[in-house]
N, C-alpha and C positions, 0 to 999 in steps of 0.2 A: 926448628921448623921454619921460622921466619927467614933465616938465611937462604933456605932452599926456594922459598916463594918470591922473595923480593930481590930485584937485580941490583944489589949493592956491591957485590964483589964476585969472585970466581966460584962461590958456592951456589950461585943462582942456577937452579935446575940440575945441579950436580947430584947424580944418584948416591954418591958416597955421603953427601950431606943429609939426604933423606934417610939413609940407613942409620946415620948417627942420631938423627932426631928420633927415629923409632926406638933405638936402643936406650936413649936417655929417657924417653917417656916411659918405657917399660920399667926402667930402674926407679923413676919417680913413683910409679904406682906401687912397686915393691916396697919402697921406703915408707910411703904413707898411703895405704889403700883407701883412706877416707878423704883424700884431697881431691876435690872435684876438678881442679885445673889439671892435675896429672892425668886423670881419665880423659878429659877433653883433649889434651895434647896427644895422648895415645890414639884417640879416635881420629884426629886429623892425620896423624902419620899413617895409620892403617888405611884411611880413605885414600890417601895419595898413593899407597901401595896397592890400591884396588882390592883390599880385603874388606869388602863392604859390610858383610854381616858382623864381623868382629868390630868394625868401626861403629856401627849402630849400637852394639852392645855397650861399648865404652861411652858413647854419648848418652845413652840411657842411664848408665851408672853415674856419670857426671851430673846429669840433670837431677837425679834422685838425691844426690848429695848436696847440690847447690841450693835447692829450694828457691825461695824468693830472696834475691840479692839486689839491693838498690844500686849496687856498683857493677852490675853485670857488664860483660865485655861487649863492645859494639858489634862484634861478629854474631852475637846471638840473634838480633833481629834480622840480620842479613841472611843467616841460615834459614830462618823461618820464611823470609821473603823468597828465597830460592825455591823452597818447597811449593809456595803458591805459584811461582813462575812456571815450574814444571807441570803444574796442574792447569796451566793456562788461566790462572786467576790473577791476571796482571794488576787489576785495580787493588786487590788485597796485598800484592807484593810491593807495590810502589811505596806506600808510607813506611814500611819496614826497612826498605833499602835506603830511603831518604834519611831515616833515623840514624842508620849506620854511618852514612856519609856525613851527616851533620856532626856526629860525635867523633868521627875519625876522618877529617877532610882529605888527608893525604893517603888514605887506604885505597889503593888501586882497585881492588876487587869490588868495593862498593860502587865505584863509578862504572866499572865494567857491567855489573848486574843492572845498574840504573839505565845505562845506555841500551841494553837489550830489552829491558822492560818498556821503556819509553817507545822504542821502535815497534815492539809488538802491539802497543796501544795506538800506534799511528802518530805519536807525538814526535815527529822527526826533527823538529828544531831542538827540543830538549834532548833527544837522543844524540844529536850531533854535538851539543854542548857537553854532554857527559863523555862522549868519545874524545873530545878535545882535552878534557881533564885527564882521561886515561893516558893520552899521549904526552901530556905535560908531566905527569908523574913518572911514566916510563916511555921515553921517546922511541925505543926500539920494539915496543909492543906490537905483536901481530897475532891474528887468530890462529894461524897454522903453526907458528913457531913458539909463541909464548902460551897462549890460552889452551891449545890442544894438549900441551904437556902438563898443564896445571889442573886440567879438568878431570876429576876422577869419577865421572858418571858410570854407573853400572850398566845402564842400557844405552846402546848406541843411538837410539831414537831421541833420548833426552839430550845427549851431547849435540846432535844435529839441530834439535829445536833451539838450544841455547846459541849455537854458532849462527843459526839463521837470524836471531835477534841482533847479534853483533854485526853481521853483514849489513842488515837493514839500517843499523845505526851509523854505518860508514867507517867502521874500524878496518884497518888494512888486513887483507888476507895473508900476505907474505911480507 
């Protein structure tokens, strides 16, 4: 899944890479149906394939299996932060996204979501600083080219709301 999401090589945004991630995650679930990470990986692959209901079911299964884990992945608070963002609860989203960025400082998505959230709060200086981090991590990042292909929102209104925050933060459209 990471090879498809991160622009390290030719697999970046390659549909064949996403298909492989999906099949490998399904295989992992078959091999160990009690492994929360396998269900989470399958959830991410399903989400990127825009199979939203199935993705939610996998995330719920992963959560049920994971319980409380002091070593949870940095993406956990980011995912919750995104839920708050989509509900326009930017003040609740911000600390969760900051937690992810502090635990994984080179994780582009954390800075993307922070940029949008700061922009929606009117914190344009901080939004610009996060946009700068996004472009440091991925110099060819654009809203239209990169983010639109990575964003698996079910509702077009949610995607537009998110892209609006990125535009306000000053990230390049094309």
